[in-house]
C-alpha positions as CSV (number, residue, x, y, z in Angstrom):
1,M,133.1,59.3,122.5
2,N,133.0,62.7,121.2
3,K,132.1,63.6,117.2
4,L,135.4,65.4,115.7
5,Q,132.8,67.2,114.4
6,D,131.8,68.6,117.5
7,I,134.6,69.6,118.6
8,P,136.4,72.7,116.8
9,F,139.7,72.6,115.1
10,S,142.6,75.6,114.5
11,V,145.2,76.4,112.7
12,L,148.2,77.0,114.2
13,D,151.1,79.2,111.5
14,L,154.6,78.8,111.8
15,A,155.1,81.4,109.2
16,P,157.3,79.0,107.8
17,I,160.7,80.7,105.2
18,V,160.6,78.6,102.8
19,E,164.0,77.6,100.9
20,G,164.5,79.8,98.3
21,G,161.5,82.2,99.4
22,T,161.1,85.4,101.7
23,A,159.1,86.7,104.1
24,A,157.3,88.8,102.0
25,D,155.6,85.4,100.1
26,S,155.3,83.9,104.4
27,F,153.1,86.4,104.8
28,H,151.6,86.2,101.5
29,N,150.9,82.6,102.4
30,T,149.8,83.3,105.7
31,L,146.4,85.5,104.6
32,D,146.3,83.1,101.4
33,L,145.9,80.5,104.3
34,A,143.6,82.7,106.4
35,R,141.3,83.0,103.9
36,H,141.0,79.3,103.3
37,A,140.7,78.2,106.8
38,E,137.5,80.6,107.5
39,A,136.2,79.5,104.5
40,W,135.8,75.6,105.7
41,G,135.4,76.2,109.3
42,Y,138.2,76.4,110.8
43,H,137.4,78.7,114.3
44,R,140.8,80.2,114.8
45,Y,144.1,81.4,112.7
46,W,146.8,81.8,116.0
47,L,150.9,82.7,114.5
48,A,154.2,82.2,117.2
49,E,156.1,84.4,118.7
50,H,159.9,82.9,117.6
51,H,163.8,85.0,116.7
52,N,166.2,84.8,115.0
53,M,165.1,82.3,112.8
54,P,165.1,82.6,110.0
55,G,162.8,80.0,109.0
56,I,159.9,81.6,111.0
57,A,158.7,85.3,109.7
58,S,155.7,85.8,112.6
59,S,158.9,87.7,115.4
60,A,156.8,90.5,114.6
61,T,154.2,88.5,116.0
62,S,151.5,91.3,116.5
63,L,151.7,93.2,112.9
64,V,150.9,89.8,112.1
65,I,147.6,88.7,113.8
66,G,146.4,92.4,112.3
67,H,147.6,91.7,108.5
68,V,145.4,88.6,108.9
69,A,142.6,89.9,110.6
70,A,142.4,92.4,108.8
71,G,142.0,90.1,105.5
72,T,139.6,88.0,106.8
73,K,135.7,88.6,108.2
74,S,134.8,85.7,110.8
75,I,136.9,83.7,111.7
76,R,139.3,84.4,115.2
77,V,143.1,85.4,114.9
78,G,145.9,85.4,117.7
79,S,148.7,84.2,119.4
80,G,149.9,81.1,119.8
81,G,151.6,82.6,121.3
82,I,153.0,85.5,122.0
83,M,155.6,85.2,124.2
84,L,155.4,87.4,127.7
85,S,159.0,87.4,129.3
86,N,160.0,89.0,125.8
87,H,158.0,92.5,126.3
88,A,155.8,95.1,129.3
89,P,152.5,94.0,130.0
90,L,151.5,97.5,129.2
91,M,153.0,97.1,125.6
92,I,151.0,94.0,125.2
93,A,147.6,95.3,126.8
94,E,148.7,98.0,124.4
95,Q,149.0,96.0,120.6
96,F,146.0,94.0,121.4
97,G,143.7,96.5,123.3
98,T,144.7,98.2,119.6
99,L,143.5,95.1,117.6
100,E,140.8,94.3,119.7
101,S,139.6,97.8,118.9
102,L,139.6,96.9,115.4
103,Y,138.6,93.3,114.7
104,P,135.9,93.3,117.8
105,G,135.5,89.7,119.1
106,R,137.6,88.8,117.0
107,I,141.0,88.2,118.6
108,D,143.0,85.6,121.3
109,L,145.5,86.6,123.4
110,G,147.6,83.2,124.0
111,L,150.5,83.6,126.5
112,G,153.9,81.4,127.0
113,R,156.9,82.1,129.5
114,A,159.4,80.6,127.5
115,P,161.8,83.2,125.3
116,G,160.9,81.7,122.1
117,S,164.8,82.4,120.9
118,D,168.3,82.2,121.6
119,Q,170.2,83.2,124.4
120,A,171.9,85.8,121.8
121,A,168.5,86.8,120.7
122,A,167.5,87.7,124.7
123,R,170.8,89.6,124.8
124,A,169.1,91.8,121.6
125,M,166.2,92.1,123.1
126,R,167.6,93.0,126.5
127,R,165.2,90.4,128.1
128,G,167.7,89.5,132.0
129,L,169.3,86.4,131.1
130,G,168.8,86.2,134.7
131,Q,164.7,84.9,134.5
132,D,163.7,81.7,134.2
133,G,160.2,82.1,133.8
134,S,159.5,82.7,137.7
135,E,158.4,86.0,136.7
136,F,155.1,84.9,134.7
137,P,153.1,84.7,137.1
138,E,153.5,88.0,138.4
139,Q,153.9,89.7,134.9
140,L,150.0,87.7,133.9
141,S,148.4,89.0,137.1
142,E,150.2,93.0,135.4
143,L,148.9,92.2,132.0
144,R,145.3,91.1,133.2
145,A,145.2,94.3,135.7
146,Y,145.2,96.7,132.2
147,F,142.5,94.9,130.9
148,D,140.4,95.7,134.3
149,P,139.0,98.6,134.3
150,E,138.9,97.3,138.3
151,G,142.6,96.1,138.0
152,A,144.8,99.0,139.4
153,G,146.0,97.2,142.0
154,S,148.6,94.6,140.4
155,R,149.4,97.3,138.2
156,P,151.8,100.3,138.1
157,L,149.9,103.1,139.8
158,G,148.3,105.6,137.3
159,V,149.4,103.4,134.3
160,R,146.3,102.5,132.5
161,A,146.3,100.7,128.9
162,V,144.3,102.6,126.2
163,P,143.8,101.5,124.0
164,G,143.2,98.2,126.0
165,E,140.8,98.9,129.0
166,G,137.9,97.6,129.6
167,L,138.3,95.5,126.1
168,N,137.7,91.8,126.6
169,V,140.4,89.2,124.9
170,P,140.8,86.6,126.1
171,I,143.6,85.5,127.1
172,W,144.9,81.5,127.1
173,L,147.7,79.9,129.4
174,L,149.6,78.4,126.8
175,G,152.2,75.5,127.7
176,S,154.7,72.5,126.9
177,S,155.0,71.4,130.8
178,G,152.9,71.4,133.8
179,F,154.5,74.8,135.3
180,S,151.2,76.7,132.9
181,A,149.0,73.7,133.2
182,Q,148.5,74.5,137.3
183,L,148.9,77.8,136.5
184,A,145.2,78.0,133.9
185,G,143.6,76.1,136.2
186,Q,143.7,78.3,139.2
187,L,143.1,81.4,137.5
188,G,140.4,79.8,135.2
189,L,142.0,80.6,132.3
190,P,141.8,78.4,129.1
191,F,144.9,76.5,128.7
192,A,147.0,74.8,125.3
193,F,149.6,72.6,125.3
194,A,151.9,72.7,122.5
195,S,152.4,68.3,122.0
196,H,152.9,68.7,118.6
197,F,156.7,69.3,119.8
198,A,156.5,68.6,123.7
199,P,154.4,65.3,124.0
200,D,156.0,63.4,126.5
201,Y,153.8,65.5,129.1
202,L,150.6,66.4,127.3
203,L,148.6,63.9,129.0
204,P,149.9,65.0,132.8
205,A,149.4,68.5,132.3
206,L,145.5,68.1,131.2
207,H,145.7,66.4,134.0
208,L,147.3,69.2,136.6
209,Y,145.1,71.7,134.7
210,R,141.9,69.5,135.2
211,T,142.7,69.0,138.8
212,S,143.9,72.2,139.5
213,F,141.2,74.4,138.4
214,K,139.1,77.2,140.0
215,P,136.5,78.4,138.6
216,S,136.9,81.7,137.4
217,A,134.8,84.9,135.9
218,V,136.5,83.9,132.1
219,L,135.1,79.5,132.9
220,D,133.0,77.2,134.8
221,K,135.3,74.5,133.4
222,P,138.8,73.8,132.6
223,H,139.5,73.9,128.3
224,V,141.7,72.9,126.7
225,M,143.5,72.6,122.9
226,V,145.6,70.1,122.3
227,G,148.1,70.9,119.6
228,L,148.9,68.3,116.8
229,G,151.0,68.3,113.9
230,I,148.8,67.2,110.3
231,T,149.9,66.6,107.2
232,A,147.8,65.5,104.5
233,A,147.7,63.8,101.4
234,E,145.4,62.0,99.3
235,T,148.1,58.9,100.4
236,T,149.6,58.3,103.0
237,E,152.9,58.1,101.0
238,Q,152.5,60.9,99.6
239,A,151.4,62.8,103.7
240,R,155.2,60.7,105.0
241,W,157.1,62.4,101.6
242,L,156.0,65.6,102.7
243,A,156.4,65.3,105.8
244,T,159.5,64.8,105.5
245,S,160.3,69.4,105.7
246,Q,159.4,68.8,109.1
247,Q,161.1,66.2,109.8
248,Q,164.6,68.3,108.3
249,Q,163.5,70.6,110.3
250,F,163.0,68.7,113.7
251,L,166.4,67.2,112.8
252,N,168.0,70.7,113.1
253,I,166.6,71.9,116.0
254,I,167.4,69.0,117.7
255,R,171.2,70.1,116.4
256,G,171.1,73.7,117.4
257,R,170.8,75.1,114.0
258,T,168.0,77.2,112.2
259,G,167.4,77.7,108.5
260,K,164.6,77.6,106.6
261,L,161.8,74.8,105.9
262,Q,163.3,72.3,103.3
263,P,161.9,70.3,100.3
264,P,160.8,67.3,101.1
265,V,162.8,64.1,100.6
266,D,162.6,61.0,99.1
267,S,164.1,59.5,102.9
268,M,165.2,60.6,106.0
269,E,167.7,57.2,106.0
270,G,171.6,59.0,105.8
271,L,170.2,62.4,107.5
272,W,169.5,61.6,110.4
273,S,172.1,59.0,112.9
274,P,169.6,56.4,115.0
275,Q,169.8,58.4,118.0
276,E,168.5,61.0,116.3
277,K,165.8,59.0,114.8
278,A,164.8,57.7,118.1
279,M,164.6,61.2,119.3
280,L,162.7,62.8,116.5
281,L,160.2,60.1,116.7
282,S,159.3,60.2,120.0
283,K,159.0,63.6,119.5
284,Q,155.8,63.0,116.7
285,L,153.7,60.7,119.0
286,Y,150.9,63.5,118.1
287,S,152.4,64.5,114.8
288,I,150.0,62.9,112.4
289,A,151.5,62.0,108.6
290,G,148.1,59.8,106.3
291,D,145.5,59.9,104.4
292,Q,141.9,60.5,105.2
293,T,141.4,57.0,106.7
294,A,144.6,57.2,109.1
295,I,144.3,60.8,110.2
296,K,141.0,60.2,111.2
297,E,141.4,57.1,113.1
298,R,144.0,58.6,115.1
299,L,142.2,62.0,115.5
300,L,139.9,59.6,117.0
301,Q,142.6,57.9,119.1
302,I,143.7,61.2,120.5
303,V,140.3,62.7,121.7
304,E,139.6,59.5,123.8
305,E,142.9,59.8,125.4
306,T,143.0,63.6,126.4
307,Q,139.1,64.6,126.1
308,A,140.3,67.6,124.1
309,D,137.7,70.5,124.0
310,E,140.0,71.6,120.8
311,F,142.2,70.9,119.0
312,I,144.7,73.8,117.3
313,V,146.7,72.2,114.2
314,A,150.1,73.1,112.7
315,S,151.1,71.9,108.7
316,Q,155.4,72.5,107.9
317,I,154.1,71.8,104.0
318,Y,157.2,73.2,102.2
319,D,154.6,73.7,98.7
320,H,151.8,76.0,99.7
321,T,149.7,74.3,97.6
322,A,150.2,70.9,98.9
323,R,149.9,73.0,103.0
324,L,146.3,74.1,101.3
325,H,145.5,70.6,100.6
326,S,146.3,69.3,103.6
327,Y,144.5,71.8,105.8
328,E,141.2,71.3,102.7
329,L,141.7,67.4,103.9
330,V,141.6,68.8,107.5
331,A,138.2,70.7,107.3
332,E,136.5,68.0,105.1
333,L,136.6,65.1,107.3
334,V,135.8,66.2,110.7
335,K,132.9,68.1,108.8
336,G,131.6,64.2,107.3
337,S,133.4,62.4,110.5
């Protein structure tokens, strides 16, 4: 079994806007966390595209990636992910070509096929409501062709991405089901699974990815990154208290609501119904709240279950200082394993 210290750990920052805070506060905290994550040895720092969500500040994902890359020195910075269905592939090639030109060797392009928004926001972004994600492979092929000087056959005749063409921007496929898992395997691309909110499909998706994998110029063998929700604190009791902010956020999603990240509460009882509690807890199979000992024990189980090549950690914690300490505790236990 792999030791934790042999597995790269990364940060997935959902750029939370907390109750009483602003997007400007979120961007300040994002850069502060990124600088600490770099010092603590985290491998990547990814930001996600979401729209029409008052509690998430990273809707203009490429801009926030640039903000983080400019304020750090060595950590890889990228998208977890860009929702390609919302964009013209040419524009994403140009944006990430620009980022790679500014911060060479440090930029990742993680791609998802979901809209990352509700129907109203999708309509506002001029996204065709008839799209169901089936167009994603074609969009991906066009996007990859803009980076490849020889890829003219998959892009409109005479159209080039400047900057972008000829640059090596690693592309990852992200998913919470089997569609992107199989596509990533067939194309020989690295695959990241969002098990921090879709745990039921993790193991089937990894099996599908690995069994469908075909070696490529990018990879000679499968490479998977598993998303985890982790809330770490000095005691398990304190960690579980901090984790109620994330639980409240999940509860709002179940109810079809959006809002800012709420402060912790002493108990979720009375806030959720028995059915909502069962639904929410079923979504947290790969979310861990505890002290270092408890987290390490569960991480070793997950390594055994998934044989993951990397982990990426999302920590939705209301207090910024507590959020920093959570990531610091995870980094310490990984190094000491």
